N, C-alpha and C positions, 0 to 999 in steps of 0.2 A: 482559533482562540489561543492566545498566548498566556503562559503562566508567569511571565516576567513583566514586571511593571515597566512602563515606558521610560521612567527615570533611570531604573537599573539597567535597561537595555542601552540607553545613551551612555551611561558611565562605562559599561563593558566595551562599547564601541570606541569610546575615547581612549581607553587604556589597553586596547587589544594587543598591541605589540609588546607592551610591558608584561602583560599576563602570559603571552606566548613565551617570552624570554625567561620568565620565572619558571614556567612549566618545563622548558628544555633544560634549564639549570638543575631543577629538582630531579628530573629523569636521569641526567648525567651523573649527579651525585649518588643516586640510588644504584645505578649500574657500577659506578667507579668503586663505591665502598662495599657493595654486596655481591659483586660478580668477579670471577677470575677469568683470565685469558682475554680473548678478543673483545668481548662485551665490556669488560672492565676498562680496557684501553679506549674504547669508543666513548665510554662514560666520561673519562678524563678529558677527551676532546670536546664533548658536549658542554662541559661546565663553562669554559671561557666563552664559547660561542653563545650559549644562552645568556650569560651575563652581559655580553655585548649587545645582544638583541634587547635585553631588558633596559639597559642604559639609554639606547636610542629610542626605545618605546616610551620611556619616561619623558624624554625631551620632546618627542612628538606630541604626547598627551598634554604637556604644558603649553605647547604652541596652539593646539586646537582650542578655539573659543566656541563654547556651546551657544546655540541659538541660530536662528535663520535670519541673517542680515540681508540687506538689499543687494541684489545682483548675483552674478555667477562669474567665477574665475575658472579659466581654462589654461592649462599648461601643456604646450605641445611643441616638441622639437626646438627647445630654446626660446620659445615665444610665450610671454605671459599676456593673456587677453582678459580684460574685464568688461563685462556687459552689465551695466547697471540701469536703474530706472531713469536716472537723470544724466548720467555721463557714462563714458566707457572709453576704451582704447586698448592699445597694446604696446609692449616694450620687448625688445630683444635682450635676452639675458646676457649674452656676450658683450653687448654694447652698454649695459647698465652702468651708470656713472655714480649714482647715490641711492641709498635706501634709508628712508626716514620713517620713524614711527611717530604719528601725530595723535597723542592721547586726548588732545583738546577737542577734536572732532567727536561727534556723537553719531554712531559708535566710533571708536578709535579707527584710524586709517593707516595703512601702509602707503607711503608716498614714494613712487619709483620714478627716478629721473634718468632720462637718456638724452644725449645731445641731439639737438635739432628735431625733437619730437615734443608734443605736449606732455606735461607732467601727468602721471597716472595716479589717481587716488583710489585705493581699494579698501573697503571696510574689512576689518580683521575677522568679522563674523559672516562675511559673504559665503554663499555656497561654494565649496571647492577651495576656499582660502587655506585650508589645512594642507593642501598640496604645495603651498609656497615654501613650507619648511625645507623640503628636499632641495628646492631651487636655491633658496637663500644659503643653505649649508654649503653649496658649491662655490660661493663667492670667495675669492682668495683673501685670506686674512680675517674673515668674519668670525667673531667670537660668539658662538652659539649661546653660551650661558649668559652673556651680557644681554643678548637679544631677548632671551626668555625672561630675564630679570626685569628688563624695561617693559616688556609686554604685560607682565603680571603686576608691575608696580603701580601703574595707573597714574602717571604724573600729569602735570598741567601744561607742559610745553613740548613742542616737537623735539625729538632726539635723533641725531644722526647715528644710525646703527652701523652703517658701512659706507665707505666711499672709495672709489678706485684711486683717485689722486687727492690726498688730504689737502684742505684749503689752508691749513696752518702748518708751519714747519714742525717736524717731529720733536725737536728739542724744546719747544715751548709747551709748557703744561697749562691745562685749563684751570686747575685748582692747586 
């Protein structure tokens, strides 16, 4: 028997890294300001480490979509595999050409494009889709905050989040 409501347990699980980072930062401040010698120095080292963990934890929590969507996402050795009830497939992360967020689909989908392979559509709330944050963060030039803003905005048109080779010249602005 659990003493924590399921909703509270889900919220704790979603924000777990941010909470750990805050706890490490608090412990570091406690030691840094209240202790002398080695423990005080260790405290000063824990403060920025905990803050970094907290920032990354907040980004990951914003990326995780609650709810059990259709299908399962597996990430293994640079390969993203999606197994869904109606479709599925895989893409190689090093060969990924374009990442699109399609909020017009219900639920919203990540659209992953790789040359010479079928386009892969992954619901943002599929089981294991939270693991895609770390994969997407490794894409060169991807702006994490922009991706999170688009994910939480809920627009009505597909948005290109990242592409290896831009289709338009860099000197031409969209707006």
